[in-house]
Phi, psi and omega in degrees: 000154180221135180252160173250100181262142182263114182213125186230154186240020176259147177244054182241131176269130174227125180230129180230111182254128176227111178248104189226157164266118185255040176274224179292131185302322183294339181254002187301306186293327183284336188275298191249123177242147180267112178284322181211156182208098186240133171241125180234113182244132176243117178250114180244108179050057176074347180267120189249138173237119182247129178242128180243125181231128176219143180235132178239155182229131177269109185267009173261169181265014176233156184291147179220157181270133175242142181240130173256118189229119182232134169256120181238160186295149181297329182281354183275152172246123172295135179243334180209145173209138172212154173221138178247116183235121178055042175083358181251128182260128177248121186250136179280145175235143182271128181229165177300137185306314187289342182263344180271102183301131182273119183226141174253111192283146173251034193284346176300318179290340179266358182078021179232205189289146177266183187280173179242133185233135174236149173212157183253130176243206186291309183233359185223165171229163190247135170249122187219127180216143179233146179222151170276131180246126182294163180301140179056039182231162179255158167222133180239132179243138176225127180230137177233132173221156183231147179201149172274123175283118181263147186272125177229130175053038172084016181203160168256144182229134179236120187228117176257125173269103187268119182209068181292339174071004174197165176294139183239129183300315181233099181248132184203135172237125175235129175234121177249132180235133170232122179228103182304331179289347183096143181266119184278327174204154180211128178227130180233136179206167176211136184294338182264002182291123172252183184301323182289328184273347184302317182286342180283330179283105186249135178234125176245111186240126171244194185300314184231012180226151174213146173226126179245128181233140175218114187217078180283147176281174178302314181295325180288341178278344186286147176286337174206166188307325184245013181277153176259356178277152181259144176277348184282090180204096181162202185258135173252111193244134176231126177233139178203166172216170182244163177291143179204160178221197183270012183283192181279007177101206184227137178242135176237138186227128174216131176053035176087351178259134180239155175229131182245118179257127183226116177204077183293151179246170174063032175259148180285144179292141173274131180300146178235156177240112189238136173245121177270122182248107190250123175286122178241024181292172187302329182290346177274000184301143173088234189299320183296311183291328178295315181290329174297318179296316180298316181294315181297322179301318182280326177297319180300325177297334186266356182287122179299148185296334181284350178280159171243148184210161176213159179226133168224143176246155184212146160230249171276349177234163181254135178233114180271138169293309172222150182292330182244159172290146180232159177289150186277058175283165181300321179298312181295322179298315180296320177296320179296319179299320178297320179296314184299320183298338184263003180294130176236159185252126174189165176089185181262192193234113177245082182293320183303308182294324181297314181289325176294325177292324178293317177298321179296323176300314181294318181296316179295321179296324179292314181297325179276001180058040178275343189254154175299147181298318175258105180196169179233144183251135178224150174240130178245112178263130173239117181213152180247007186212180177272156178295131181235359183221157181066225177284118182249348177289121187296317180296324179292320178298313180301317180296315182298315184291318179297319180295324180285316184287319176050044176063015180271352178211163178250134183250124175248130182247120178252116182265119186267117176088188187263327190273065178214165179270091184294327176303316180298312180297323180294317180292318180300316179288318181301318180293345183236031170076005183249208179213162177254151178216136176272130173260116185280135183284087185218179184294338181255023181303320179299321177292326177298316178299314178298316181300317177296314180302320180298331179294326184249009187282337189229076174290140178245338177221150177240150178048063183277128183231119177255114182243153182236111195279058175200138182290354183279348182280129181223169178053046183285136173284180182308129184230009173237133185223139182292324184220153161241120185261149175300129180089357179255188179208139174258133180234129176234139179228155180194183180238139177264109186280342182263111181292343181270354180293128182260325183238127173260122181250126178246143175230130179246123177236148180193174174256120176271185182296327183232343183206170177291147179248126180208123177219151179244153178218131177243139177229129173282116189296315182294313181296318181297316180299313182294319180300316181295322179293320180295331179285357176071051183301150192290318170220114194296339181265022189295328181295320177293317179292323177294320177301314181293321177301311180296319182296314179299314180302315182287323177298318179292327178291318179293330183296335182305315185259359181280162180220159171060225185295325179299318179298315180297322179294318178297317179295318182294320178296316180294322179295314182299319179292321179299318179289320182296320184258010172063041178262136169272106182241180177300350181255356184229164176228149171260122185251129176245114177273120189258002177201180178290341178281112185296342181282345181265089184232156173247132187240123176257123180242155176284119180297156181261156182297328180225139173112178183227144170256119180256113189252137181237145165222064189230121183298343182276347181250126186280325186252119197279328193225129173231130170262116182291322181238145174088214184269136175247149177237130175258131183268169190298334180263006179258082186267122178261117184245117185302321185290338185270358184274127179250133184300335182276354185222036180241151172237142185248141172223117183274117178286115181084002183270194181242139179125201177217166184259132173294139191271046176170215185273146180122161183298145176288150179232154176054041178243137173280104190284146173228161181304135184289142174243115182262130182232148175232122189229155174248339178240162177305129188229139176275130180279133178303155188305313186263020177284156172249128182265132178239132176233157181219176185258152173285322180226146178282116178230177180299129183289155170261126178272141177282115183261007185291148176062038178278175183285315185218142169249125182248142169236120182234156181301142172072353173265118191288338180247156173288155182248120179263117187256124177247127184252113185262091181225174178291155179298148180066012174296137178254128187241134170282111184273321183207132176220122180242104190300310188287346178259359184053047184239129178223141181223118183238155179223142177253127184286143186288170180299324180271002172072001186265354182199183174264142175247354180201142175236149172237127181238130178237124178229108187056242182259008181264130176245131181236125174251126183244115181236179178292339183268314185197186180236127183241131179245134178228126181267183184294341177271010180066023175276137188242145171237139178243132180230133172283159179295334183277354180269167178236136177203162174234152182219117170053028173074000183238351184219134176211156176236144175220119182060242181247038181224130175246131179245129179238122180256125180251144189294342181273016177092010179264136173240126176253130174235117180253124184239138171278116187248156172244171175058057001269174182285120184192174173258127179253140182241124176244128183234126178241125179245119186267337181229173172294139181292148179281159174299148182092001177264120182233198186090162184304311182293319179304314181293315184293319183302312180293324176300315181294319180296315183290334185261020184306318184289337182249002179303136022263015175260116186248129179279131174240166183301321185258010180153211182242140170252118182259121179269126178267157172293139182220164174225170179066029176287132185282128177237034188307315183300327181256007175059034178277169182291119182292351182259003180286158185289158179209177170258136181250128181232130178251130176246125182257178186299320182296320181293331180284327186265357184277072173081003183273334181072022185278335179276125184235175189260345187215147183295337179255017182289129175257115184295154173291154181302131178233152176295149181285122184264000000 
């Protein structure tokens, strides 16, 4: 069996609130207004409780849909949610995951609650819920989540992504911090702060307390004195650290639960011996290998001279830079850089042999006495794929590597991109004392690699052991650690079972760079408890909740490598704690019953690091839930009967496999198929890892096509659904998408190597040429002067083009809006086109022709007449509405355009990204 455990190593809070009416765009602003938007965060000794409250009002006399959308950190556990609609409050309750039936509601059409959608991103996950609000009525949403802020690179960071998307009558952010050790520094900033808002951001800091307030008025939120747009769009960032010394740390005790924080300063670094294991197989070709080379070049500069290092690259064969580890002298660093620059990608992937070779390098160096006697050895694996050569059985690889390393080194696995088995990397690292981290295939991938290396680059203590010298201490969290790194922090929590114990004694022992480290700490339990209460702690039971948070996190982590009865026991303990403390974890769900009908529920689940949960609440589909990746659960009413499955009406989802699931009825596509395993169950059953789940329909109905990751999303007048356009052409084909003769405007796109999206756009406006790629945006004027802009920067140009974050908006005078977004999962450019009016004569290009066809065919849609034939639009789901933040699961029309249709007299295929087509009559 294989589980999908959610475990993340970032300590960043990200919250993105969007409360919108997502009905007809023209009525959006007039319908739903945000009366209030309050964030209240209480941080008590690194443990944070964030409460988000927002109220919206429907000022029309007809019902409208309101969406509550929050992005919260992956490491957070939701603890409470409620919504009050038309005077009735619906409160969420936490239940066991397997008992909370997973349903995707269609209640908007029923006039009741809509569905809940979650997705996993780089550092955050999404909580999203929509409700219908009656005319002249309010809706209030309240969400609470808790998380331990973990220390990285010498600081704690709290980051709110503020995006209310409209002016808010009462907008307020309050952050309260209490740190008994004392606050050593505190910095607060916001990317949207202008000169007028600087004075509104208020910070009150004393020795161990801080309060940050931000409360702009309506006028202060405006982008200009008479504008209706809000300036509040960006990150609200708070960074701080606490006072610390070389002692045994700080202990806090409340109600018998204690938390011990240990992060000594001013200790000398312990030398390390590191082997970099770099995947150079064919799937790393291009952007991935280039960014790996950039990152390694900079990492090599940061290796301390007392360290030893080695590099090996692998595909189906192993290539050593040097056979032995060498000291990080300037000469060796320069030689290593020359080697790294020549790495090329080709071949298959033999992870097993590569890791065994890395272990052998460390073992040989030890036997030859090349390494310092007091030092630590680590292996850093960077790979983007599953093993395809040599030993390919994942369990065998895990067993082989663990047997070879034998706890003499720590293994860190960095997974590059989305199409890999993250579970495998997580188990591989867990079995060898390390951790796994996903490196997102983005423009800053090199910085992600550097950032991870910096976290483990400077160990200061080895074999750290925190002991409590009294038999009364019980339920202790993890108290032995391989390393203590510079800039990090070790936290241990437990319960004192003896009510008569007066003094808690802690002892910390470890190996330092030159000598043994040993310090003791004593705390008077009664005095400590009273002192903390007198200081007015923000929530008095925080030590117990922090203990439970750490315990659940560690139990789920241990479960990764456990088997059999031990695995079941770990899950049961984590589940019981999750239910007791009302945490939404990977084992629990929060259920909100929105009516007297118990079947109409909204279910919030903890998203998984890899994979998708496809949820159905459709009478035509018998089997409600499929997990494409990881562990799947079949419920008692989800009976899979081999004899009832028809090849013409099945969809496949490979649990733990590669590919994606078609989101409805019809044959699966782009799936790496494995022999089907049919199961029939009466109780909730875990599907084996390599099983294939097959579901079928009760009745044959019109299929839903999966529209995700399409080339273009169109919105045109009078067509009630968006149109998802897929262009079926050869890779690197360049297409003229839009040409407006009288505006001297041309927009072209180049299809990507995998043919599923665009990888480059060319925009020409008068004499200005703009190239938009996955890496950056380049502007060239008639004098051949160039400007380069990263996707993370913001700029405006000549009143028609601007970028914000990873989104570019282009306004065309004929009522067309182009929105180009840099997307992940997978990494690509997404194009959203909105046409508000009928196109003018002289507008050509593929989109120009299609938009008018769609507008003219409104009465007969989804069958659209074209010059060379018919375009039949299918019903679809998963159409991307990223620019307008619409629900990605709402229905759409799906239209496919093939190569023949493009070349049949239209002139849409062109030779150059800056090609301006000759004037053509409007078709």
